[in-house]
N, C-alpha and C positions, 0 to 999 in steps of 0.2 A: 639370447639375453632378454630378460623382462625389463623393459625400459621404465615401466611404471614404478619399479623399485628405486629409481633415481630420485623420485619425488619424496618429500618428507612424509612420514607416516600419517601426520594429521591431514595432509592433502589427499592421500590415498583413501582415507576413511570417509571423505565427503560423499554424501549422496546428492547428486546434482539436483538443482531446482527443477521441478516439473511444471512447465507452463500449461495453460489451458489448451485443449486440442483446437487447432485452427480449422476453419470451414473447409479450406482447400484439401486438407488431409482427409477429412471425413468424406468429402466428395470422391476422392481417389479410392478410398477403402470400400465404400458402399455403392458408389455410382448413383447417388441421389442428389437432388437439387432442392432449392427452397429451404435451406438449412437455417436455423435460428441459433446463434451463438450467445449463450447466457452463462459463460464460464469464467470470464476474466474481468468482470466489474468495469466494463467499458461504458462510455457515454452513448446511449442509443440515439441521441439527437445529433451525434457527430461533433463538430466543433464550430466555433464562431465564424460567421462569414468574414468578419474582419481578419481573423487569423488566416483564412484561405487567401484573401487578397494580399496579406503581408507575405505569405509564402511565395506567391507568384512574383512579387516584386523582388524578393530575396534571391530567387533563382537566377536573376540577371547577373549576379556577382558570384555565382557558385564556384568559379575558377579560383577565387581568392580564399585564403584561410579565414576562418571566422575570427571575431574579436576574442582572443583567448581570455580576456578579463571580463567579458560579458557586460561592458559598461552600460549599454542601453537597458538591458534587462535588469541589472542591479539597480539602475536609477529608477526604473518603473516600480520595482519592489520597495525601494527606499522611500519613494513618495507615498506609496500606498500604506506602508506599515511603520514608517518612521525609524527604520534601522539603517545605520550608516553602511556605506559600501563595504567597509572593512569587516563588518559583521555578517556578510552574506557569502555563502558558498553556492556555486552552481554545479549541477551534475547531470549525468546521463540518466534521468529519472531519479526518483527519491531513493531507489535501491542504491544508487551511487553514494548518497549521503550516508546511508547505513554502513557501507563498506569503507568510506573515507574515515568515518569516525573510528571504526575498528582498526584500520591501517595506521591511523595517526597516533592512537593512544594505547593499543594493546600489543603486547609481545608474547612470546611463548610462555604459557603458564598463567598469564593474567586471567582473571575471572570476569565474565560478563553475565548478568542476571536478566532473565526474561521470564514470561509466564508460559505455562502450558497453554496449548491451543493459540499461541501468538504467531505472528508472521514468520514463515519458514526461513526468511533471509537472515534473521537475527542469529540463529545458530550457525548458518553457513558463513556469514561474515566473520563471526568469532573464530570458527574453526580454521578458516582460510589463512589466518595469521598465527595459528598455533595457540590461540586463546582457549580457555576452558569455559564452556557454556554451562550455566546452572539454571535449570528450568524449575520454576516454583509452581506447585499445584494451584490450579485455578479454583475460583468459587463461582458456581453457576456459569461456567465457561468464560468468566471474566477475570481480570487481574485481581489478585489478593494483595493489595498494596502493603498491608501490615506485614504479611509474610515475606514479601519482596524486600521491604526495608530491613527486616531482621536478617534475612539471608545476605543481603548486600553488605551489611555491617559485619556479620560473622565471617563472611568469605573474603572480606577486604576487597570487594569488587571494584574494578576500575570503571566499568560501564554498566548502566542499566538501560534496557530497551523497554519502552512503554508505547503501546499503540492505542490511540484514542480517536475515533472508534477502532475497535480491534478487528482485524481480518484473520480468520474467516468467520468469527462468531458474531461480529457486529455489536458487541457489548460496549458500554459507555461508562467512563469514569467521571464523576462530578468534579468540577473545578475545585471545590472546597477540599475534597479528598486528595487531589493532586497537590494542592498547596501544602497541606499538612505533611504529605510524603516528602516534598522537596525541602521543607523547613527542618525535618528531622534527619535528613540524609547528610552524611559527612560531606563537606565541600569538595573534598578531593575525589569524590565519585561523580563521574559525568552521567547525565541522564539524556538519552535520546528520546524525545517525545515525538513519535511518528504520527503526524496528523494528515495522512494521505486522503482521508475521507472527511476532513474538517468541514468542507462546504456543504455537506449533506446533513449536518446537525440541525435539528429543529431550532427555531429562534430562541425558545426558552431554555435550551441546553448550551447555547454558545457562550464562550468565555474568551478573554483576551490573553492568551498565553504569551504573546509577544511582549506585553507589558511586564511579564514576569522576568524577562531577561535583565532588567535593572536590579532585581533582588537576587537572582540566581546566576552567577557567572559560570556555573557548572551545567547549565541547561543548553541543549541543542534541540532546536525545533526543526523537524523535517517535514517538507510538504512537496506536492507534485502538481504538474499540469496534466497528468495522464487521466485523471478521473473526471471531476466536474468540468474541467476546461476542455476535455475531449481531445487531448494531444498525445494519446498513448503511443501512437506510431512514431512520434518524433523523439520521445524520451527526454523530457525536461523536468528536473527536480531542483529544489533549492533548500538551503538550511539557513536559519538565523542562529547566531551564537555570539558569545563574547569574542572580542577581536583577537585575543590570544588563541582561543580555541579555533576560530575560523582560520587563522593564520596557519596553524598546524595541519588542518584539513586541506587547505589549499596547497601546502607543500607536497602532499602525496597525490594530489589530483593530477590526472593526465592532462597535458596541454590540449587545448581545443576540444575538451570533452563534451561541449554542447555546440552542435553545428550551427551555421549561420541561419539556415532556414528555421530551425527550431527556436533560436533566439528571437527572430523576428515574429514568428507566430505567437510565442509566449507573451511578448510585449503587447501585441494586439489583443490577445485573448484576455489578458489581465484587465484591459480597459473596457471589455464588453460585459458589463455587469448584468445587462438585460438577459444575455444568453445564459449566464450562470443562474440567474433567478428562474428562467424557464426550465433549466435542468433540474433545479431543486424542486420545483412544483411538479414536474413530470415524475420525479422519483417518489415524491410523497404519494402521488396518486397510484403509481405502479406498486409501491410497497404495500399499500392497503389492499389492492386487488390480489396480490400474491398471497399475503397473509390470510386474507379472508378465504381465498381458494384452498389453501392448505388446510385451514381449519375445517372447511366444508368436507374435505376428503378424509378428515379424521387424523391428520398428521400434525404432530407436535413440531413447533419451530422455535428458534431462539429470537426473541425480540431484537431487531437490528436498528442501528443508527447510521448504517452505511448505505450503499446502493446495492445490497445483496441480502439474501436470507439463507441461513443454514437450517435444514429441516431433517428431522429424524424419520427414518424409513426402514422397514424390514428388508433385508437382502439388498442393501444399497448398491453393491457392485452390479448385481443383475439389473436393477432398475436403471442404473446409469447406462449400461450397455443397451438396454431396450429403448431408452430415450434417444440414444444415438441413432438407432435404426429408424426411429420415427422422426428424425431430422431436428432434434433439439440437443444442443451441447450444454451440459451443466458441469459442475466441478465436483469430483469425488474428493473428500477431505480425510481419507483414512490416514494419510501421512501426518495429519495433525492430531493423531490419537483419537479420531472421531470416525471409526469405521462404520457406524450406523447412521451417518449423516451425509447429505449432499448439499452443496451450496449453489444457489441460483442467483444470477445477477438480475436486477430490474431492467426490463427492456421497454420497447414501445408497447402500446396497448395491444396491438396485434400479436407481438411476440410473447407477451405475458399470457395471452389467451391460448396460443399454440402450446406453450409449455404446460399449462394446466390441463388442456385437453389430452395431450400426450401422456402426462402423468396419470390421469384418470384411466386412460386405456391400459397403460402398463400395470397399474394396480389391479385392474379387472382381470388381468391374465395370470395373476398369482395363484 
């Protein structure tokens, strides 16, 4: 008997998400050390010392179940952003927010709209509940909001996923364009605004999307502690939404979906604004170095507002494999319909230099 046939056809059709290759796997495969991982947009500075101290304290009560309602973390987020507890959803990373939105509001046959070259979890979350994903052609690797609006209306979409900045391209949407989109969209269509890389935006590009919740009850803002806060290994995400929308998402949320150590670390990390500022500054410096280095090597790249850069390169698959052999892990993005591109995360100064040196060597061997 083929037991896979017991699953619905839309589940069997899912192509599982492919994470970045871990250092330990490459060590086993090639028997090399000193590997630099620049594949998963992690924070090269680690996390806040305050978060580390909070984790050590939380371990003392690890035999107890965590607060299933996440009161302290919700309270910290409420004080920071002015959102009531009832309008906050906590999750196992921001991926959880995307899946909760799909599980709460999509059923078999419902449409969800997203852009070409946008985060791979949008179609996965849609397909996992039997929804129908509608991908809209991009403009210069970024969201075409006019086309997405038109498509959402024509398809009577229930959900629209928008990433700002977008992963893996790093493109950015101006707040004025987002507001125009939201005001033109039917109120019965929910918008998930994925701001996983929000903290990396230059000061002159920042906008207050949380304030928009007062005008748009159909808006869900998704954020994470995995990137700028450096808690990727703990998996803590959150969403802000209208209380009725948040209520539906909380109804399908797994009990205790954010563990006690993660909750404690997130509360402490949120308070350490100095660490986030250092992260921001290090990213700006590293972004300039990587962009300048790629240009010097004659390689075209997509201007990025995240903590990564996607660059165009001939024979991308071979270059990716050669970089692995040289101890540098980057991310192939062929699954995003970008077969001629690789994505590199911004690392420490020494890691950025190792990447550029290895890339130069790999190019010289072509």
